[in-house]
Every structure is written in structure tokens, then in C-alpha cells.
N, C-alpha and C positions, 0 to 999 in steps of 0.2 A: 616116198615121208618119213620125217622124225618122228620115232617113238613117243614125244610131249606133246605130239601135235592133234588137236583136237579134229580141226577143218584144217585142210591144206589143199590150196589154190594155186594152179598154175596155167599160167599165158592165157586166162581169161577173157574173153570177148564175143560181145552182143552186137550183132546191125542186125536192124531192122529195116526192111523194105516196103517203100512206097511207092505204088506203081512208078514212075519215071527216075525214081531218087533211094538214096538209102542215107539210113543215119544211122553211125555205129555210136551206142551207148555208154559202151565200155569197152575197153581198149589192154587187153595182155595182162591182167592183175594178176600177181603171184604173191603169195601171204599164207604163213602159217600162224593159227590161234591155238594155242594152248590148251591143257584140259584145263578146264575150269576159270578159263579168263575171261573178262569182260572189258568187250572190246566196242569202244564206240566210232563210230566210221561219221566224219562230218565234212560238208563240203555242201558248193553252191547248189542252188536249184539247180534239175536237171542234166545232175553229173551223170546220173545212173548209178546213186546209193539204192533204192529202191529193187531197179532192174537186177542188181548184183544179191540183194538179197532174195528174191522171186528163184531165181537160178538154183540159191543154196535149199528153197521150201520146195522145188520141181515144177513150180507154176511156170515157169519159161524154161527154153532150152538154148543152152549155149549155143552162139557159131562157131567156135572155136576153142581147144585148150577145155581143161578135165577140172575136178575138184573129187575128194572122197573126203567125208566125214566118221571116222573110227568109229565101228561100230561095237559098243561093253556088253552089252543083254544083246540076244538075237530076237526076244520077243521086244525089246525097249523103242519105238518110232524113232527113227533118224533125227527130227525137226519138231517143232509146233512154231507158229508164225503169229505172233500179234501186232495187231494192226494199229492207224489212228483211231478209227471209226468203222461199226457196220461190220465188226468182229464177231456177233454173238447170235443167235438164232431166237427171231423174233417169237415162234411160236412153242418155245419152251420156256421152262422156271428158271431162275437161276439155278439151284440145288440140277436139273438136268442139263444147263448148259455146260458148267464145271466139271459133270460127271462124263457128257459125250463122248470125248476121247476113251475113255476108260472103257465106256459099254460098247462101244466100236469094237473093241478091244474082242468082248466075247469075257473081261474078267470075271471072279466071282463076284456075287449082288453083295456081300458083306465087306468085300475088298472095295468095290467099289462106293458104298454107302462112305465105310471109314473115312477112305481119303477123300474122302468128295468134300466129307461134313470136317476134316480136318484144316484144309484150303480155302475152304468157306470163312473158317474160321479165324484164320492168318489176316483173311483181308477184311474181315468186320463184316462178315455178308452172312453171319448165319441166322440171325432174325429174317433177313430178307431171301429165304430159300425157297419160299413159295410164292414168290413176285415173278412177273413179264417182264423184259425188257424197257416194255414202254412206259414201264410205271418207275424206273430207274433213272435217276441223273447222269450226267456224262464220266463223272469220274466212277461212280457203281458200276457200269457199265464196263470200262476198263480195268476194274478191282475183278469184275468175272472173266474177261479174259485173259488176266494174270491168273486166277486161280484155274483155270481150265487147263492154261498150258503148261504150268508147274506141276497140276494132278496127273497127267499124260506123262510124267516122266521121261523126258525125249531127250537124245541124245545133245542136241544142242536147240540153244532158245533163240530165235531169232523176231527182233522187235522195229517194228517200224514207225518211229513217232509216235509210241503209243500215247504219248502224255501231249503231243502239239496242239491239241482242240481245248484242254482246259486252263481255267485259270490259274493264278499262280499258288495259290492255297493249297489247291487239289493238285497241282502237280506236285508240291513238294510232299505233301502226304503220301501221294502211292509212290514218289521215288524214293521215300523211306522205309515202305512197306516193301518194297521191292526190291531194296538191298536186304534187307533181314532176312527175305526168303532165301535168296538168292546163297547169304551166308550159309544156313543151314545145307542149301542142296549143293551149293558150288559148282549150278550147271554153267556152261561155257554158254558163254550170252555176246551175238552181234546184235550192236544195237544201234540204228540210223536216230540222228536228233542234228535240227539247225541249233540249238542251244549250247552255247558255250559251257555256259554254267553246269549247265546237265550233264555234258559233256566231262568236265571236271570234276564233278561232284560223283559221278557214279562210276567209271571205267579206271581200269589197269593202264589200258593203252588206247590213244586216239590217234587213228590214221584220218590222214586230209587225205582228198581228193581232189581231183582238177577240175578245171570244168568239160563240160563235153568235148571230144569223148570222154570218159570218165579214167583216170588213171590215180593209182595211190601214188602218190609226190613225196609225201613225208609220213613221218607219225612221231609220235611222243609218248614215252614211257611217267606213268606217276608213279612214283614211289613214298605214296602216301598211308601211312597207318589208314586203318579199319577199326569201328569205325566211325565214318567225317560226319562232320558238321560243317553245313553250307557259310553259316557263319565266320566258321575258320578259314574254311577255304580264302574268304573274300578280305580276309584280314591279310592272307600271308604272300609277303612281297614276289614269291616265288612263284606261286600259282596267277598271282596277277601278269607277269611276264610270260606265262604259258597263255592266259588268255589272250593278253596283247598280240601275243604270234600266231594263235590261230585267226582272230580277226582284222590279224594284215594278210596273212594269208587267202582269206575267204573275199576279200576287198579287191587283191591281188588277180585272183581267179574270176572275179565278175567283173571287174572290168577288162581284163585282157577278153574274156569272150566276145568284149563289145566293139573292139576293135575289127 
């Protein structure tokens, strides 16, 4: 494993067996992600993106291959995962949800309180600390998920289309908030998205996956200064070229999978 790598994946394959047949979700994925890198994973629907994240999160077991997440602190969780929806606990308040991972680690109450308050403030939810999820909008629920993930201080952050169900305005606001917190914490992030604009706006590197079985067939490094503005990306001819390149990749994979 490269010393600068936070995540090292080697020949990872996952096969699902169903009665008389099998489905290969991902096949021989090898990948290095550096400490503090923000990487977006883009590919056609059903290509195994979520399966890859679930394996890294310990929610699925790979069929062959292995992976390593470099541990920098013994008491730090290896990962936190943010889902598209239903990621928070309905019987806990906003504050209790954000504090959940810290409380489960039996950390000092004063520390839990301080860290929870800090991240509630970062996502603009300090006034909603005592409310329950059923009282929140979709965007607010995702703020809770993001605050909880960062508050727990994991080695890596896995995000599975966290903004996919939101309207454009809420999506952009949360993208800005995510980048603001990431710029402070410099967490290593692996982020699934179907949005090309989102991938170009957020990431240091975009990984392009094939149709099922999912393989990483290309990557695109984005040497863009931060902080970024979405309007600047859309007016940049080089970004327009990259957008088109990703779009053509997706179209090609979708069409190829139908033959």
C-alpha cells in the first residue's frame, strides 16, 4: 500500500448468487485514494457503485480481492456512511442523531456536547436541535446525516448520492456546506453521484465505471482551485469538455449494456 493512500482496493469482486444463476456486481476493481482526497464515482445505474461503498462500509462482504483503510488513530471509526435517505433515527432528536456515533463510543459527555453543537452550527441546525426527523424537510434531514458523519470523526467518509432526492436549490446549498466542512476537516471522501455537474463541482478526481459488471475504466483529475463556484465551472470551456466526456462515457455504457 502506498504510504500516501488512505484507501487501497485490490482486485475487488462481488458476485451475488440467486437460485440458479449469479450476478457479478463489480469485477476486479483496483484503486488508490489519497489522504484528504475527494473522489466522485460516476457510472450508469446498476453498475455496482453502491455495492462498492457497502463493501468498504462493512455492510457487504466481497467475493474476492481485498481493501485497506489506513488507520491514523486507534479510537477513530474506520468510516461513516451517508445514504440518500432514511439515514437518521426517527426516535431521536436532531441533536441526539448528530451525537449518536460519539455517544456509542462512550466519549466524555462534555466533549460529545461540544462537538455536536459545533457541527449543528456548521450545517445551520442549532435552532432545530430538539426537533424530531418527522418535523424536518428532506434537506434538513441530510444536514443531520452530514453533521453526524463528520462529528463522529471517521477515517473516511462514504456518501451514496446524499443529495440525489433534493431539488436543485437545496442540493447546491448542501454541496456548498459539505465543501465548507470538508475544507476544514480534509476527510477522505468517496462520493457516488449521477450528476455530472455535482462530480465536477465537488471532486479532485472523477472515476468512471462501466456498466455491469462494474469496473473502473477511466479517471479524470480536476486541477481546479478551491473554493469553486458552480457558475464558474459552467462558463469554463475546459469544464465543458470534461462534462461532455463524462456524458459520452455514460451514453456509451448505457447503449452498450442494451446490446
